[in-house]
Biopython code that builds the backbone (N, CA, C, O; Angstrom):
import numpy as np
from Bio.PDB.StructureBuilder import StructureBuilder

atoms = [
    (1, "UNK", "N", (0.845, -1.208, 0.000)),
    (1, "UNK", "CA", (0.000, 0.000, 0.000)),
    (1, "UNK", "C", (0.875, 1.250, 0.000)),
    (1, "UNK", "O", (1.840, 1.332, 0.760)),
    (2, "UNK", "N", (0.549, 2.205, -0.834)),
    (2, "UNK", "CA", (1.337, 3.442, -0.908)),
    (2, "UNK", "C", (0.407, 4.646, -0.910)),
    (2, "UNK", "O", (-0.364, 4.822, -1.853)),
    (3, "UNK", "N", (0.464, 5.483, 0.132)),
    (3, "UNK", "CA", (-0.385, 6.684, 0.197)),
    (3, "UNK", "C", (-0.223, 7.544, -1.044)),
    (3, "UNK", "O", (-1.199, 8.085, -1.563)),
    (4, "UNK", "N", (1.017, 7.672, -1.523)),
    (4, "UNK", "CA", (1.258, 8.499, -2.709)),
    (4, "UNK", "C", (0.540, 7.892, -3.910)),
    (4, "UNK", "O", (-0.051, 8.612, -4.715)),
    (5, "UNK", "N", (0.593, 6.556, -4.030)),
    (5, "UNK", "CA", (-0.077, 5.883, -5.143)),
    (5, "UNK", "C", (-1.583, 6.096, -5.076)),
    (5, "UNK", "O", (-2.237, 6.317, -6.095)),
    (6, "UNK", "N", (-2.122, 6.026, -3.864)),
    (6, "UNK", "CA", (-3.563, 6.233, -3.700)),
    (6, "UNK", "C", (-3.922, 7.664, -4.085)),
    (6, "UNK", "O", (-4.939, 7.908, -4.734)),
    (7, "UNK", "N", (-3.066, 8.612, -3.675)),
    (7, "UNK", "CA", (-3.336, 10.016, -3.975)),
    (7, "UNK", "C", (-3.337, 10.219, -5.494)),
    (7, "UNK", "O", (-4.172, 10.952, -6.024)),
    (8, "UNK", "N", (-2.401, 9.568, -6.192)),
    (8, "UNK", "CA", (-2.341, 9.699, -7.648)),
    (8, "UNK", "C", (-3.612, 9.134, -8.277)),
    (8, "UNK", "O", (-4.149, 9.704, -9.227)),
    (9, "UNK", "N", (-4.086, 8.014, -7.744)),
    (9, "UNK", "CA", (-5.294, 7.392, -8.274)),
    (9, "UNK", "C", (-6.484, 8.330, -8.104)),
    (9, "UNK", "O", (-7.308, 8.465, -9.009)),
    (10, "UNK", "N", (-6.572, 8.974, -6.953)),
    (10, "UNK", "CA", (-7.688, 9.901, -6.712)),
    (10, "UNK", "C", (-7.612, 11.073, -7.676)),
    (10, "UNK", "O", (-8.633, 11.531, -8.187)),
    (11, "UNK", "N", (-6.390, 11.562, -7.926)),
    (11, "UNK", "CA", (-6.216, 12.682, -8.860)),
    (11, "UNK", "C", (-6.645, 12.264, -10.255)),
    (11, "UNK", "O", (-7.306, 13.026, -10.961)),
    (12, "UNK", "N", (-6.264, 11.034, -10.661)),
    (12, "UNK", "CA", (-6.643, 10.541, -11.987)),
    (12, "UNK", "C", (-8.161, 10.469, -12.097)),
    (12, "UNK", "O", (-8.726, 10.805, -13.138)),
    (13, "UNK", "N", (-8.830, 10.029, -11.018)),
    (13, "UNK", "CA", (-10.289, 9.932, -11.035)),
    (13, "UNK", "C", (-10.916, 11.308, -11.204)),
    (13, "UNK", "O", (-11.899, 11.459, -11.929)),
    (14, "UNK", "N", (-10.348, 12.318, -10.534)),
    (14, "UNK", "CA", (-10.881, 13.680, -10.627)),
    (14, "UNK", "C", (-10.709, 14.205, -12.051)),
    (14, "UNK", "O", (-11.630, 14.786, -12.624)),
    (15, "UNK", "N", (-9.519, 13.995, -12.612)),
    (15, "UNK", "CA", (-9.261, 14.470, -13.974)),
    (15, "UNK", "C", (-10.189, 13.757, -14.946)),
    (15, "UNK", "O", (-10.708, 14.371, -15.878)),
    (16, "UNK", "N", (-10.401, 12.454, -14.729)),
    (16, "UNK", "CA", (-11.279, 11.675, -15.605)),
    (16, "UNK", "C", (-12.707, 12.198, -15.504)),
    (16, "UNK", "O", (-13.418, 12.267, -16.506)),
    (17, "UNK", "N", (-13.122, 12.561, -14.307)),
    (17, "UNK", "CA", (-14.473, 13.080, -14.091)),
    (17, "UNK", "C", (-14.646, 14.390, -14.845)),
    (17, "UNK", "O", (-15.675, 14.605, -15.486)),
    (18, "UNK", "N", (-13.647, 15.272, -14.773)),
    (18, "UNK", "CA", (-13.730, 16.557, -15.468)),
    (18, "UNK", "C", (-13.793, 16.336, -16.973)),
    (18, "UNK", "O", (-14.580, 16.986, -17.661)),
    (19, "UNK", "N", (-12.968, 15.420, -17.496)),
    (19, "UNK", "CA", (-12.941, 15.169, -18.933)),
    (19, "UNK", "C", (-14.280, 14.589, -19.376)),
    (19, "UNK", "O", (-14.766, 14.905, -20.463)),
    (20, "UNK", "N", (-14.883, 13.735, -18.531)),
    (20, "UNK", "CA", (-16.185, 13.153, -18.871)),
    (20, "UNK", "C", (-17.252, 14.240, -18.923)),
    (20, "UNK", "O", (-18.099, 14.237, -19.816)),
    (21, "UNK", "N", (-17.214, 15.162, -17.979)),
    (21, "UNK", "CA", (-18.202, 16.248, -17.956)),
    (21, "UNK", "C", (-18.043, 17.132, -19.180)),
    (21, "UNK", "O", (-19.030, 17.542, -19.789)),
    (22, "UNK", "N", (-16.796, 17.426, -19.541)),
    (22, "UNK", "CA", (-16.545, 18.270, -20.711)),
    (22, "UNK", "C", (-17.073, 17.569, -21.958)),
    (22, "UNK", "O", (-17.722, 18.191, -22.799)),
    (23, "UNK", "N", (-16.792, 16.267, -22.074)),
    (23, "UNK", "CA", (-17.242, 15.494, -23.228)),
    (23, "UNK", "C", (-18.770, 15.458, -23.270)),
    (23, "UNK", "O", (-19.369, 15.556, -24.341)),
    (24, "UNK", "N", (-19.395, 15.317, -22.098)),
    (24, "UNK", "CA", (-20.857, 15.254, -22.035)),
    (24, "UNK", "C", (-21.474, 16.583, -22.463)),
    (24, "UNK", "O", (-22.433, 16.602, -23.234)),
    (25, "UNK", "N", (-20.930, 17.693, -21.969)),
    (25, "UNK", "CA", (-21.501, 18.998, -22.321)),
    (25, "UNK", "C", (-21.325, 19.260, -23.809)),
    (25, "UNK", "O", (-22.190, 19.869, -24.439)),
    (26, "UNK", "N", (-20.210, 18.804, -24.377)),
    (26, "UNK", "CA", (-19.999, 18.992, -25.821)),
    (26, "UNK", "C", (-21.024, 18.159, -26.590)),
    (26, "UNK", "O", (-21.574, 18.603, -27.597)),
    (27, "UNK", "N", (-21.271, 16.938, -26.095)),
    (27, "UNK", "CA", (-22.229, 16.054, -26.767)),
    (27, "UNK", "C", (-23.634, 16.647, -26.696)),
    (27, "UNK", "O", (-24.391, 16.585, -27.665)),
    (28, "UNK", "N", (-23.975, 17.222, -25.544)),
    (28, "UNK", "CA", (-25.309, 17.807, -25.365)),
    (28, "UNK", "C", (-25.489, 18.981, -26.324)),
    (28, "UNK", "O", (-26.550, 19.150, -26.924)),
    (29, "UNK", "N", (-24.435, 19.789, -26.459)),
    (29, "UNK", "CA", (-24.525, 20.926, -27.371)),
    (29, "UNK", "C", (-24.607, 20.411, -28.804)),
    (29, "UNK", "O", (-24.690, 21.205, -29.742)),
]
sb = StructureBuilder()
sb.init_structure("model")
sb.init_model(0)
sb.init_chain("A")
sb.init_seg("    ")
for serial, (resi, resn, name, xyz) in enumerate(atoms, 1):
    if name == "N":
        sb.init_residue(resn, " ", resi, " ")
    sb.init_atom(name, np.array(xyz, "f"), 0.0, 1.0, " ", f" {name:<3s}", serial, name[0])
structure = sb.get_structure()
């Protein structure tokens, strides 16, 4: 277990969430 690794995973999830929202809003438009 690595706290730094977990932190990176959480950051990746946040970035993925933002990219999904951007893609969704573009699709809606």
